[in-house]
C-alpha positions, 0 to 999 in steps of 0.5 A: 499500499505504500510503494503503490501511494509513493508511486503515485505521488511520484508520478504525480510529481514528475515533469508532466505535459499534455497531449490530446486524443482526438476521435471521429468515425469513418464518416468524419464525425466527432465522437463524443463520450467516448472512454479512453484509458491510458495505462503504463507498460505493466498495464496498470491503469493510470487515468481515463477521460470521456471524450467532449463535444469536439472529439477531444480528451487531454491528458497530462502526462510524464514522458514515457511509453503508454498504452491507449484503450479506446472504447466505442461501445458495442457499435465501434470496434475498440482500438489498443494503441501504444504511444510513446509521450514525450515532451511538448504538447502532442496530438493523436488522432483514430478513427472508430471503425463501426462494427461489421456487423455481419449476420449473426450478430445482427441477429443477436441484436434482436435479442441482444445479450452485451457479453459484459452483461453481469450474468452467468452465460456461454457463448458457443461459436459457429466454429465450435457448432461446426465442430459438435454438430454430430446429427445428434439433436441440440440436446445433446450437442450442447452437453458441454454447457455447465449444469447440463444434462441431456438424454433422448427417448430413443437412447441414441441422440436421434428423435425426441430429445430433451435437456435439464440446466441446474436440475430443471427441465427444458419446460422451464427454460426459456428458448428462443431463436433469434428473439423468437419463442420457441416454447410451446405456449401452452406445455412450454415444452421444446420440441427438438425433434421438430427442427430437425437439423437445424444445428447446420443453419445456427450462426451461435449459441448464448446460454444464460444460466439462471434467471438472466436477462430479459427476454420474450417468452415464458420467465426462466426458471432454470436458464436462457437459451437464445439461438441465433441462426444464419452464417453470412460468407463472403462467397458463394458456397456449397455444402454437402454433408452425410452421415451414416451412423449405429442402428441405420442413422442416416443424416443427408443434407445440402446447403446453398449459400448464394449470394442473399440467399442460403438455402438447406435441405436435411434428411435424418432417419434412424432405427433407433436404439430403443426397439421400433423409436425410429425417426424419419425427419425432412426438413428445409430452411431458406434465409434471405438477407438484404443490406439497405442504406442504414439497416439490414433485412432479414426474411427466413422461413424453416420447415421440419416434418417428423414421424416417430415411433413412440418410446416415452414409456420407459423401461421397467428397473428390473428390466433394464438392470437384467434382474429375472426375479424382480421382472417376473414380481413386476409383472405379477404386481401389474395387470399386463396382457399375455401378448405384454408380457410376452414382450417384457420377457423376450426383451432387455434394456432396449425393450419399448412398452408399444408394438402396434405398428403405427404408434407414431408421432406425425407432426410438422411445424414451419417457422416464419420470420421477418427482421429489420435491423438498423445498423448500429454506429450511425447515431445513439439510437438503434431500432428494430423489429420483427414479426413473426408466425408459426403454424403446426399440426399434427398427431400422435396414434394410439393403440387401445386394447379392450376399452372399446368404443364406449371409452370414446362416447360411442354407444355399445354395439347391441346384437339382438340380446346382447350388448357388446362394449369391448374391443380394441381401438386406434385413435389419433390426438391432433394438435393444430396451433398458430403462434403469431406476434411482434417485437419492437425495440430500441437500443440507446447508446451515447458514451458509458451508458446505454439503455434498451427497451423492448415491446414483445406481443403473442398471440397463441391459438390451439385446437385439440381433438381426438378422431377415432380411426378404427374401433371393434364392435362399433356402430356402423359408420363414420367416426365423430371427433370424440374430444376437442377443445380449443385454447387462446393465450395472450402474451403481453410483454416489456422490458427496460435494460440499462447499462452505465459504466464508469471506469472499470465498473458497471451498474445493470438493471433490467426491468420486466412486466409482463401480462398473460391471459390464458382461455382454454375449454372443450373436453380433454381425452377421457371425456371431461369437461373443462373451462380455464380462465386464468390472467396474470400480471408478472413483475420481473426486476433484476439487477446487478454490479460487474467490476473488470480489471485487466483479464478478470471481471466479478459480479453479483446480480439479482433477479426475479422471475414468474412463471405461469402454470402449463396446460397438463398443471391444469388438466391433471389436478386432483388434490388443489382447485387450480395450480398457482403461478410460480416464483423465483428468487435468484442470486448469482455471483461469479468470478471470471478471467478471459485470457487469450490461451486461457479462461476460468470463472466459477460461480456461486447461485442461490436460487430461491423458489415459492410455489415451485411447480415440481414433478411427483415422480409420474407421468401423465398419457402423453408422457409429460411430468405430473407436477403440483406445488409447494410452497418453499425450495430452493437450489444452490450450488457452485460452477466452475469451468475452465479452458486451457490451450497449450502450444496451439495443440493441447486445448482442455475444456472442463467444468464441474457442478456441485448442487443442492435441490431441496424442497423444504416440506413435501407431503406424498400421497400414496394410493391404497389399491386394497382399501381406497385409503390415501396414505401420507408421507411427509418429508422434510428437506428432501431432494427435488426429484433428477436433480443431481448433485454433481455434474462434471463435464471434460474434454481433451483436444490435441490437433498433432496437425492443422488440420487434423483434431483428435478429441475425448469428451467425458461426462460424469452426472451424479445419483438422481432420486426419480421422485422427491422422497429420497428413498433410496429404492427410487434412486437412478444410478450415477454414470461416467461415459466417454466418447471420442471423436476425430476430424481431417480437412484437406483441400483439393483443387475442386473443393474442401474435404472434411472427414468426420468420426465419434465413438460415443459411450466408448467403453460400452457402458449401461447406464440410464439419462432419466426416469420416473417412479409410480408408487402406490400401496396395497393393505398398507404395503408401499410398491415402488414401480421404477421405469429408466430410459436406457442410454445406447451402448458403444456406437459410432458415427461417420461423415463427410462434408464437401465445400464447393 
């Protein structure tokens, strides 16, 4: 301290002379309120000044060598220059270049997140996306993200796939593409299967953990995932890629970049690891981008169609673990038909409950977006607007054994004196929906101060209805719709975000208001009438502070988020009249160091929930988690991540999360099928279902040649409870999985050729990444039925890409 003070005194006492810095943009305009920092040769900050209205800043400095850092904010390129100051006044002139806002960056500004925002976040570049893009669904490709766990129903990452961040499932994670919500308005689910191969058209991905900054759509209770499409290249290209993998997995796509146009056609097929869990997915992506005089216009449309055999039922734990006696006990406790028993006994961990040939999900969804963005840097204001429309339609087909037509509201068949009400039936449960809206935004930047404001309005219209395809012993004639319902959901929100920077300090304030109106009326699949009319008003403030010094930054933030219940929360309610909205209070404290060859960060979080809707451990009749409110709960943990580059040949990426998730009080209702009574088990400080306490990821990459990359990836996920009781007989085992990748590129006279190879689950581990538990009692004895989702054993993928 004394030495530092003495040095400062010596600095001030040394003979000084002035010098002036003048700034202008590439149009010759003088730039006011631009931050200029002067550091010594050891990069210790000495003085800071802001330019005046003439674009000038003057410094009184002794002779010597100095480093000037000129930060013009998001609209300009940052400048770092060394100068040698000698006695006598001098003037240094600099021109700040407007940033080259190519398409990915302009798209980000539709949902702009400053990299300096005081939140826990990770960005994945286009180059990294290309490296990890193996044809699997997006959740499986993002596993390098801290606190993220992914799995797929089919077991091999193709078809229905899911992710969780900090134990929160993807219905609680806000996902947008170019600032437009992807979460279904009613279920909050993200159906990645409806967007096959979207990864090939992404420009970058930003993942904010915790509440994050305000965005359109439902509140973030685990994270924000912001996808941005497009990657404008400087030359026309044609890219063809083909992949072949285990379980008859094939991916083929062709992408053409021609002037302002980008077009992609894709097809992905797989038999799946789980029996009959096949997928056949087709997609196209069209994007047109035009740069106008001071703005940019972007129009895109992408569509996906999938036909996926259902495999969401899971595998009985006894069968997944090869316990024959436990399997027989399971069969004896449940009302399986002879055919279903034969299926169980003749299957292994790849078992699929469904055997009907067309037990499929068949759905198509198209997204249309129009974005206008004013190019930044022409003045303090940057404006933007977006219009969007999403249309989806499709069904899942189900075989119902022994239910008869009477279960679908049809009268029984009468033959003489006999009345027949049994028999098999096949139904299709349809969903047709429209989602449309607009997004208006403005960004004001002047010197150290910027304000972003946005107004977002969306409407969702969904039709749910069921149709019989066939039914034994049904009366002659066509089958009418046996259930139907219509939903309308309006979502209006606005937010204002403010950053103010002074020297090394940055203050952040983000205030969002959100108003939701949800109306749905009709009958459900069980022919039970419902009529729901709910309105919610949410106030979501967020504030933070950040301190930056050289390569280090530390931040502290606090955020509030609210979420409305989803459709199934209303339809499956039993013990409460209506599910209540949830509230999250999130505290985050982070420390990060970023340098040219390494990066390190540590983040502590405490997420306190009021009225959290938590899974009971059961599934409803379409595979969604059944949930109910609990008064108080929390998630708390520590996230550590690091990256290191050695000699440009060795790269290490690693992260680990240590987390505790608890319900302060949990009451488990258990129905006794012998007596009809309802037993209640009470728990305190019980663990939240599917929330591992340890998650870790590591990747080691070696580049012996410039065009050759060899990677070994490892992921560890700790034990997870299948429900909220913390009972040892409802525990999902931990697992440690390794994957191996090789990539090689060569350039010929006619094309650039890249070869890809991957081996997933290198050591052939038998593991399950998800599960649920169904519990009941019989004459006072509690029976536990666990179901798991086994993931694929050792499997391979090989690919080639040609770029002309």
